[in-house]
C-alpha positions as CSV (number, residue, x, y, z in Angstrom):
1,M,113.9,100.6,135.6
2,I,113.4,99.6,132.1
3,T,111.4,102.5,130.7
4,K,108.2,101.0,128.9
5,R,108.0,102.2,125.2
6,I,105.2,103.9,122.9
7,I,105.1,102.9,119.4
8,P,102.9,104.5,116.9
9,C,102.4,102.1,113.6
10,L,102.1,103.0,110.0
11,D,100.8,100.4,107.9
12,V,100.7,101.5,104.7
13,K,99.0,100.0,101.4
14,N,99.7,101.9,97.8
15,G,102.1,104.3,99.4
16,R,99.4,106.1,102.5
17,V,98.6,105.1,105.9
18,V,95.6,103.1,105.9
19,K,93.5,102.1,109.2
20,G,91.0,99.1,109.1
21,V,88.6,97.7,112.5
22,N,89.6,94.2,112.8
23,F,92.2,94.3,110.0
24,E,89.5,94.9,107.1
25,G,87.5,98.0,106.2
26,L,91.0,99.6,105.4
27,K,90.7,103.7,105.7
28,D,93.4,106.3,104.0
29,M,95.0,108.1,106.8
30,A,97.6,109.7,105.7
31,D,100.9,110.7,104.0
32,P,103.7,108.2,105.8
33,V,106.3,110.5,105.5
34,E,104.8,113.3,106.7
35,L,103.3,110.9,110.0
36,A,107.2,109.8,110.8
37,R,108.1,113.2,111.1
38,R,105.5,113.8,113.4
39,Y,106.5,111.3,115.6
40,N,109.2,111.4,115.3
41,A,108.8,115.0,117.1
42,A,106.4,113.9,119.2
43,G,108.5,111.9,120.9
44,A,107.8,108.4,119.8
45,D,110.0,105.6,121.1
46,E,110.3,104.1,118.1
47,L,108.0,103.5,114.8
48,V,106.8,100.3,113.1
49,F,106.6,100.5,109.6
50,Y,104.4,97.8,107.7
51,D,103.7,97.6,103.9
52,I,100.4,95.2,104.8
53,T,100.0,93.8,101.7
54,A,103.2,92.6,100.7
55,S,102.8,89.2,101.5
56,A,98.9,88.8,100.3
57,E,100.5,90.0,97.0
58,G,103.5,87.8,97.5
59,R,105.9,91.1,96.8
60,T,108.9,92.3,97.6
61,L,108.7,95.9,100.1
62,F,108.1,98.8,98.6
63,T,111.1,100.7,99.3
64,D,111.1,104.0,98.6
65,I,108.9,105.4,100.6
66,L,110.7,103.2,103.6
67,K,113.9,105.4,103.0
68,K,111.9,108.4,102.7
69,V,110.3,107.8,106.2
70,A,113.9,106.5,107.6
71,A,115.5,109.7,106.9
72,E,113.0,111.7,108.8
73,I,113.4,109.8,112.0
74,F,116.1,109.6,114.7
75,I,114.3,106.5,117.1
76,P,114.1,102.8,116.3
77,L,112.6,101.9,112.8
78,T,111.2,98.7,112.9
79,V,110.0,97.6,109.4
80,G,107.9,94.4,108.3
81,G,106.1,93.2,105.0
82,G,107.1,90.4,102.6
83,I,110.2,89.1,104.2
84,R,111.0,86.2,103.2
85,T,114.5,85.8,102.9
86,L,117.8,87.0,104.4
87,Q,117.8,88.9,100.9
88,D,114.2,91.0,102.4
89,F,116.3,91.7,105.9
90,D,119.5,93.2,104.2
91,R,117.5,95.4,101.3
92,V,115.2,96.9,105.0
93,L,118.3,97.6,106.7
94,K,119.9,98.8,104.2
95,C,117.3,101.3,103.9
96,G,117.5,102.2,107.3
97,A,115.9,99.8,109.4
98,D,117.1,98.9,112.5
99,K,115.3,95.6,113.0
100,V,113.1,93.4,110.8
101,S,109.8,92.1,111.7
102,V,108.8,89.2,110.1
103,N,105.3,87.2,109.8
104,S,103.8,84.8,107.7
105,G,107.4,84.6,106.0
106,A,108.5,82.9,108.8
107,I,105.3,80.4,108.3
108,E,106.0,79.4,105.6
109,N,110.5,79.0,105.8
110,P,110.0,78.2,109.7
111,G,114.3,78.5,109.6
112,L,114.4,82.3,108.2
113,I,114.1,83.4,112.3
114,A,117.2,81.1,113.1
115,E,118.7,82.5,109.5
116,A,118.8,85.7,110.5
117,A,119.2,85.9,113.9
118,Q,122.7,84.1,112.9
119,K,123.7,87.0,110.5
120,Y,122.3,89.9,112.3
121,G,121.6,89.1,115.7
122,D,118.2,88.7,118.5
123,Q,118.3,92.0,118.6
124,C,117.3,92.5,115.2
125,V,114.7,89.7,114.5
126,V,111.0,90.9,115.8
127,L,107.8,88.3,115.4
128,S,104.8,90.1,114.4
129,C,102.3,87.4,115.4
130,D,98.9,88.0,114.1
131,V,96.4,86.4,116.1
132,K,92.5,85.3,116.9
133,R,90.9,83.4,118.7
134,V,88.9,80.5,116.9
135,G,87.2,77.7,119.4
136,G,88.9,78.7,122.1
137,Q,92.4,78.4,120.5
138,F,94.3,81.3,120.0
139,R,95.4,81.1,116.6
140,V,97.9,82.2,114.2
141,F,96.9,84.0,110.7
142,A,98.7,84.9,107.6
143,K,99.1,87.3,105.2
144,G,97.9,90.6,106.8
145,G,95.5,88.2,108.7
146,R,93.7,86.4,105.7
147,V,94.8,82.9,106.2
148,D,94.4,80.9,108.6
149,T,97.2,78.9,109.4
150,G,96.3,76.3,112.3
151,L,99.3,77.0,113.8
152,D,98.4,77.3,117.8
153,A,100.1,81.3,118.6
154,L,101.2,80.5,122.1
155,E,103.4,76.8,120.4
156,W,104.6,79.1,117.5
157,I,105.9,82.2,119.5
158,E,107.4,79.8,122.0
159,T,109.2,78.4,118.7
160,C,110.4,81.3,117.5
161,V,111.9,83.1,120.1
162,K,113.9,79.5,121.3
163,H,115.3,79.8,117.3
164,G,116.2,83.4,117.8
165,A,113.6,86.5,117.5
166,G,114.8,88.8,120.1
167,E,111.2,90.2,119.8
168,V,107.6,90.0,120.2
169,C,105.0,91.8,118.9
170,L,101.7,90.4,119.6
171,N,98.3,92.0,117.1
172,S,95.1,90.7,118.6
173,I,92.9,90.3,115.5
174,D,90.3,90.7,118.1
175,T,90.6,93.5,119.5
176,D,92.4,96.0,116.3
177,G,91.2,99.0,116.0
178,V,87.8,98.2,118.1
179,R,89.6,100.6,120.6
180,G,88.2,99.5,123.7
181,G,91.8,98.4,125.7
182,F,94.5,95.2,124.5
183,D,93.8,91.5,125.1
184,L,94.9,91.4,128.0
185,A,93.9,87.6,128.4
186,M,96.2,87.2,125.3
187,L,99.3,89.2,126.3
188,D,98.7,86.8,129.8
189,A,99.1,84.2,127.5
190,V,102.3,85.1,125.2
191,A,103.8,86.8,128.7
192,A,104.4,83.5,130.9
193,R,106.0,81.4,127.9
194,V,108.4,83.9,126.9
195,K,111.2,85.8,128.5
196,V,111.9,87.6,125.1
197,P,110.2,92.1,125.3
198,I,106.7,92.4,124.4
199,I,105.1,94.4,121.9
200,A,101.1,94.9,122.7
201,S,99.2,95.5,119.6
202,G,95.4,95.8,119.0
203,G,92.7,97.8,121.1
204,A,93.8,100.9,122.0
205,G,91.5,103.6,122.7
206,K,92.9,106.1,125.5
207,M,95.4,106.4,128.2
208,Q,94.0,104.5,130.4
209,D,94.3,101.6,128.5
210,F,98.3,102.1,128.2
211,A,98.7,102.4,132.2
212,E,96.2,99.0,132.4
213,L,98.8,97.3,130.0
214,F,101.6,98.2,131.9
215,R,100.8,96.4,135.2
216,H,100.9,93.3,133.2
217,K,104.1,91.6,133.6
218,G,106.4,90.8,130.8
219,I,104.4,93.5,128.5
220,D,107.6,96.3,127.0
221,A,105.8,98.2,124.6
222,G,102.3,99.6,123.2
223,L,101.4,100.3,120.0
224,A,98.7,102.0,118.4
225,A,98.0,103.4,114.9
226,G,94.7,105.2,114.8
227,I,94.5,107.4,117.9
228,F,97.3,108.5,117.1
229,H,96.7,109.3,113.7
230,T,94.0,111.0,114.7
231,K,95.5,112.7,117.3
232,A,92.9,111.5,119.8
233,V,95.6,110.9,122.2
234,Q,98.6,113.0,121.9
235,I,101.8,111.2,122.9
236,P,103.7,113.2,125.1
237,D,100.3,113.9,127.0
238,L,100.1,110.1,126.9
239,K,103.8,110.2,128.7
240,A,102.9,112.4,130.8
241,Y,100.2,110.3,132.2
242,L,101.6,107.3,132.1
243,R,104.9,109.0,134.2
244,A,101.9,110.5,137.0
245,Q,100.6,106.8,137.1
246,G,104.2,106.2,138.3
247,I,105.1,103.9,135.1
248,E,108.8,104.5,134.0
249,M,109.4,106.7,130.6
250,R,111.3,108.2,128.5
251,L,109.5,112.1,127.8
């Protein structure tokens, strides 16, 4: 049986890790290098690093902090923020990333995913999708959740997977930072459309939320930020709890 993954997320702005609610009200949390070191030691399965304002500010991702983070960890690292071209892929991979997350860049240039998958392999390309309910539809948002693209999220995700996205990180804006549980209805809808690994993001508040998440078919990983940063949930405790629930984990 394939083990489920626990993935902390570093949302980085101006060199610091921040966290908000529903993508708003960002608060300073910690130094990204210190957190990366802590999560590596705690047994996280992977780490995600997002430069969360790069796309909205129309700039490339800050690589100086990324290099320092990559030097601290020995687990897979996914990096996103301001990824618009193959050169951006190349740059972050050379900084130590194992996978590259693309969101707004793929919306602006739908051919980017296919080009990157052809050059680096499907396993390197992660589609990050910020989704919110609008009029009963799951809608794709861009620029760090600021802009409603009008795209139907289920159709968009299915198209991107067909063109080479090897993994989907589904960020629910509706449940982000609320700590009321993952957006299971949204996740189920996506899992019914694609067969690649799905990372659930947005809403984790307690260990039971992860147990409930992993009982849903097609969900491979749970991503969280605030509960890990504040130590409300410790990764070794979470993994032990999930193992006791009969969920396969790498301890």
